[in-house]
N, C-alpha and C positions, 0 to 999 in steps of 0.2 A: 504493501499500500504506500503508495507516495505523499508527501505531505505538501503543507502550504510553500515552504521553502521550490519543491520544485514548481509549483504554479506560478509563484515569482519569477522564476528563473524563464518557464514558457513565456512570461509579459515581456522579458527581454531578447526573446528570441525575434531574429529578423524575419521567420516565416510566418509569424503571426499575421503579417499583411498578404500575406499568400492566402492564407485559412481564409484572412477576411473577403480575398477573392470568392472562395466557395461560398461563401455564404450568400455572396453579391449575386453569384450566379442561381442559386434556390430561390432568392427573394426576388430576381428579375422574371423567372417563371411564373412566379404568384402573380405579382403587377401585371405581367404581359395578359393573364387569362382573366385579370378583375374586367381590365376595358373592352376586350375584344368579343365578349359574350352579350356586354352591352349594347356593342353597335350592332350586334348579328340579330338582338330580340326582335327589331322590326319586321328584319328578311325572316325571320322564323316564323313570327307572327301571321305574316301572309303566306307563306309555303305550308306552315303547319296547320295553321286555320287556329292559332294560340291566344287566348282570351287575355284579359289584364292580370288574371287573378293567376292564370296557368304561367304567363311571363314572370310575375311576382314569382312562383314556385320554382321556375327556372334559377332565378338568382338566388333567391332563399334557400332551395333543397343543400346548395353547397355551403351558404353562410351558417346555417343552424345547426349541420352537423359539424363545421366547422367549430362552432362557438361549444359546442357541447363535449365536444372530444378533444379538445385542448389542454383541459387540467388534467385526465389522465395520459396525455402525450408528453405533458412536462415532466411528469412522475416517471413515466418511463424511461424517458432518457437520463432522467437523474439514475436510476437504478440500474439500467442495462447498457448506458451509453450514447451518449448526443450524438454524435455522429452515427453507429448503426440505424437510431431511430431517424434520423435526419434522411439515409440512404433508401429506409423503409417507406417514408413517407412519399419522396421522389419515386418510387416504383410504382405504389398506391396511384399517385396521380397520374403516371405516366397511363397506367392500365385503361384508368376512369375516362383518360381521354381519347384512349381508342373506342373504348363502348360509347361512348358520345359521338365520334366521327361515322358509326354503322348507326346510330339510332335513327327509328325509321318511324316514331311519332313523338308526343309530348313525353308522355308517361316514362319513355324511354331515356329520352333525352333527361329530366327530372331525375331518375336512377342514376343515370353518369354523372350527373353534377353532384348528387350524394356522395359517390364513390371519391369523387375526386376531393370532394369536401373532408375525406376522413385522409387523404395524403398531405393535404394543406394545414389541417391539425396537427399533424406531426412535424411540417417541416418550421411553420411559423414561431412558435414559442421557444423553439430547440434553437432555432437559428439566432434567436437574441439572448437565449441560457448559457450559449457558449462565449460570448463579450467578456463578463467578468473575468473569467479566466484567461483570456487572451490578451486583457489591455487593462492598465491601469486607469484609476480614474478621471486622469486627464486627458487619456488618448481615448476613453470609451465614449467621450460625447462626440469626438471626430469619427470615432467607429459606426457610432448609431447614425450621425447624420450620414454617412457612407451608405450604410444600407437604407436609409429613407431614400435617400439621392437614386438607389437602384428600384427602389418599388417605385418610385417616381417616373424614371424612365420606363420602366415596362408599361404604364401608362398611357404615352403619347404612343408607342410602337404598336400597342394591342389594336387602336382604334385604326391607323395608318394601314398595317398589314392587315389587320382584318377585314377593314374595307376591300383593299387590293384582291384578296381571297374573295372576298362574297363578291364581286363584280368579274370576277373570271371562273371560279367554280362554285361548286354546291356549298350548302350552309355548314356541312360536318367537316370543311377544311379549319373551320376554325378551330375546332378540337384536336385535328389532327397535327396542327402545328405545333403544338405544345410537345409531341412525340420528341423530336431531335432536342429539343429545349432542355427539357427533363433530364435525357440521357446523359447530355454535356453537363448539367451539374450532379449526375451522379458520378460521373468518373471525376468533376472535380474536388467532390467530398473525399472521395475513397485516397486521393493521390496526397491532397492538398493539407484537410483538415486532422487535427491531433483529436483524439478520443478522451473525454472526458465523462467523468460519472460520479453519482454519490450513491455508493451500496445502501447508506442505510437510511435513504430515503423510503416515505412510507410505501406500502403497497396500495395498489389500482383496487378503490372501493367499486365491485362493478354495482352496488345499488346505487350508489350516490350517482355514478356516470349514468344507469340508467334513468333516475329521477331528473338528472341534468336535460339528455336527450329527449325524454318524453315532455317535460314540461316546457322548454324552447320549442318544441315542434307544435306543442297545443296552441299554448300563447301565437305562433306566427300565424297558425292555420284559423284561429278565430279571428284576427286581424284583418286577413287577406279576405274572409268570407262574409266579415259584418257589412260590407257596402252593398253585395247583393242580397243577401238575407235580412239584414236590419242587426241592430244591435240588442235587441229584446228576443231574437230566434231561438228556442231552446238549445240548440245546437252549439250556436255562438257562447250562449250562455254555460253551458255545459263545459266546454272548451276552456274557457276561462277559469271557470271553479277548478277545474283539473289542472292545470298549468299553475294556479296560486298554491294549490295544495302541495303538487308535486315540489315545484319549488321552495316552499316554507318547508316541507321533509327534509329536504338535501339540506338546508342550512342546519335546521336542528339536529340532524344526523353528522352532520361536519364538525357542528360545536361541542360534540361529545365525544370526538375520536381524539385522542394522544396528538397523533401526527395526522391531522386532514388532509385530505386533497383539496379542498377549498379552505385555506386557510385566511378567514376572516381576522384574524389578529394581523396582518398584515394593512387590512383597510382601515384599522386604528390608529396607524400612523399616517400623519396629516399630509406629509409629503407625497408619499405613493396614494393616497386618496384622493387629492385634488389634483393630481397629475393624471390619473388614471381616468378621471370624470370628465377631464380636457380631452383625453387623447379618445374616449369613448364619444363623447359630443361631434369630435371632428368626423369620425367613424361615420356618425348617423346623419349628420350632414352631407358627406361626401357620397357615400352609398346611395343616397334620396336622390339626389343632384344627378349622378350618373344613372338613375333609372331612366329620370324624366326627362333629361336632357337629349339623348339620342332619337326620341320619337319626334320631341321637338325640332328637332336639327333636321331630321329626315321626312316626317311625314307632313309638316306644318310649313317648313321652308322650303322643301322640296330637293333635298339634296341627295346623290347615293349614298352609298355605305361607304365609300372613301371619304368623299366629298364631307360627312358627318365627322369622321375619324379625324382628318385635317382640322377640321373647327372646334374640335376639343382643345386644340395645342394651346390656345390662350391661356387657360386654367391650368392645363399641366404645365406650362411656361411659368405662370407664377409660382407654381408648387416648388420647382426644380430652383427656380433662383432663390425662394425663402430658405429653403433647406440648407442652401449653400449660405446665406448669410445669417441664419437663425442662431449657430454657433456662436459666432461672433458676437452679434447682438447680445444674447445670453451672458455670456462672460465679461462683457461691459456693462450692461445695467441690470444683468438678474435674470433669471428664469421667471420672477412673477411679474416683472415688466414686459417681458417678452411675449409670455404668453396673453394676457391680458389686452396688451395692446393687438395679437394676432386674432382675439375675440373679437376686437370691437370692429376691427378689419373686414371681418368673416362675415359680421350682424351688418353692415355696411354694404357691402356686396350684393347681401341677400335681398335687403330692402330695397336696393338701385334694382336688381333682377325683377322683383314685384311688380315692377312698373311696364314689364313688357307686354306688348300688344302683337297681333297678329300681322300687324304691319311694321313694326320696329324695325326689322333688317337686320342682318347678322351682326354690322358694325357695332349697334348698341349692347348685343349679347358679347360679342367679343370683350369689351369694355368691363362689364362686372364680371364675367369668368374669370379674367386675367387678376382682378382683385380678389375673387374666392381664394383663386389658386395663392396669392400672398398669402390670407389669412389662413390657411389651411397650413401650410409649411411652418410659418411662426407659431401656430400652435403644437403644432404634431413632433417636433424634434426636441424641442426641450422641455416639454411635457413627457414624451417617452424617455430621454435620458434621466429627466429626476425621476421616475417611476422606477427605473431600473438601480439607480443609485443609493436605493434605500433597501434593497435586498441583500439578506447576507448570502456569503459566497454558495451554503451548502441548501439553501432554498432557490437557486439561480432559476431551477427547471419549473418547479410548481408555482412560483411568485409570478416569472414571465408568463406561465398559462395561462394566471389568473386575471394578469394585464391583456393578454390577448383575447381570452374568453369575453370579458368586459366591452372588450373594442367590437368583438365581433356581435354581441349580442347588440350593441349600437347600431352595427351595420345591419345588422337583422331589421332591428326596429326600424331603421327609418327606410327600408323599402319596402316592410310592410305596411309602416304608418302612414308614411308619407305617400307612398302608391296607392292605399287604400282613400285617403283623402282626395288624392287624384281623379282615383276611378268614380268616387262619388260626386265629385264638383263637375266631373266631365259630363258624366251621364244626365244629371242634373240640369246642365245648360245647354246638351244637344237636343236641337229641333228636327225631330222626327214627324211633324206631322206630314200627314198625306204615304207614310208607307206603309204596306203591311206589316201586322204584329212581328211576323218573323223575321223580316228584315228590321226592322226597330228594333228589335230585341240584339240583333246582331251588329248594327251600327253601334248600342251603346258599349260594344264587349271593349273594345278600345279605339283609338281616334286610327289606325292603322285599318280594322277593320269597316271605319266609318266610309273613309276614302275610299275602298272598295266596294262597297255598296252603292255609296255615291257616283263612281264610275258607270257599275252596273245599271244604276237605274239612271242614269245623264241628268243628276241633279248637281247643279252647280251651287244653289243654296246649301244642300246638305255638307257639299264639301268645306264652304265658308263657315257653317256652323260648326263643324268638327274643328276647325283652326281655332275657332273664337272660344268654343268651350274647354278646348286641351288648355289653351294660354291663360285662359283664366283658373283652372285647379293645378298649373304651374304656378301662377302669382301667388295662391293659397299654400302653397308646400313651401316657396320662397319664403312670405311672411312668416311660416312656422320657422323655418331652418333661422331667419335672422333673429327672432324674439329668442329661442333657445340660447342662440350664441351671445346675443347681448345679455340675459340673465345671468351666465354662466361665466360671465367676465368680472363680474361684482363679486362673487366670493374668491374667483381666482385672484384679482387684484389685492383682495383683502388680507387673502390665508395663505397662498403659496409661499413657500420658502423662498429668501431672496436670491441663491445659487440653483444651478441646476445639480451640483457637485456632492450637495449636504446630505450624506448618507449617515446613518448611524453607526456606530462603531460596532464592531462584531464581536460577541461575547467570546473572552478567551477560552471559554469549554464547549462552545460552540462546536457541531460535527462538521467537517472540514470535508470540502469537495475532494476527489479521487482523481487524477489524472493515470490512465492506462499507459501502457508501457508500449501500446501501438502505435506512438504517434507518427504522424506522416513523416517520412526521410528517416525513421531510426532503423 
């Protein structure tokens, strides 16, 4: 068993930057996949006949599984080896991509996305949990910034390459393109990444894992179904009650466990809690925007898939600029000022975007998108660095798993809640006067479906109504995003620690992380 001294030696090893390259490759795959599907959703809705609810499930099946399994994934990495679990996760992600590429209907796509979520759940928390073993506090901020930039770099590549693929090939190509990228990432992890683990970490609790997965699935399903069925529908109420009971059971069970999978004591640390809340809010807003924007750019503004991807670049550009500048700003002015300012910028961008009309054109959209990207970046990097800095080394995997689980719950909530708000507002505003009942129901499924019905019926009025109704719904979504960001800025400004590196001292008798003798290059 190796000691902390050997961990410290690893932190001085120049190979640590090559190891960071392996982690970057892993995160690039996941960042790429996030936006490539969002751009593909309008195309898939038309070719597969997917309703807005089914599109939400194509996105949320991935995120719900992702969120539910990240806690046990962090523990598996702590216990059996983080490099091993990273490679396993990438292999599962690759297999899910192959299934998605050959899927023939909506249900098969949703199943493939769920499999990909299993793989992503193993990759994301473990990529972050390796950082404390490779880098000291000063270098860790830079490493987090590099990984955040890699994730951001995957975002513009996804829409652009995905749009090109959709213009030239069938929609399954957006899944197939993940295969060589995942394979390269596996090779990078095998040859570049050292193995680290903590054999004393708690075992995975199957009951808690089942409660987390079932509770999140029930909650998301209820939120997605509520606009169609109504919030008072017996099924929706039953799902909400089941979700509440399962999540409460999870929390109670974990509080009684000596070394819990869901370590609620971490949330008692102000720095971890508030930074995690900020990062979760960013995922809530970002996931919601990336769900509603492609349909606006493609269906309302009339761009093809490639044009839609290119037109997301202002947001991604702002995000990348901010991920480069946020560490410098945090070092000079403190994490509190940086995160608070980022939330205010994000709120301003969302409020500005809520003024979009069907006739606004792309120029106005590009303006508020770029501001939103800057806000995202100035919140995400210092918030993630601040949360990771509070974790003791022996809880790196489980702590990172908790952080990323809450982030992904925010992402699932963003797609489910904001998507449902959009769906209900769109259906209420859409004018289907004169249409047969069947066509009227179809038109209300989504803006893509409404345009297909408008072309079939030769109704310019229906197409214009669909555009107006969709933009109205998108405006409501942006108002909610702006309000959430602005409200969150207040506690961030008042209570966040002043610096991103203010971590609690590790107890002298705490269990220490172990590094395997199979480090790369040995």
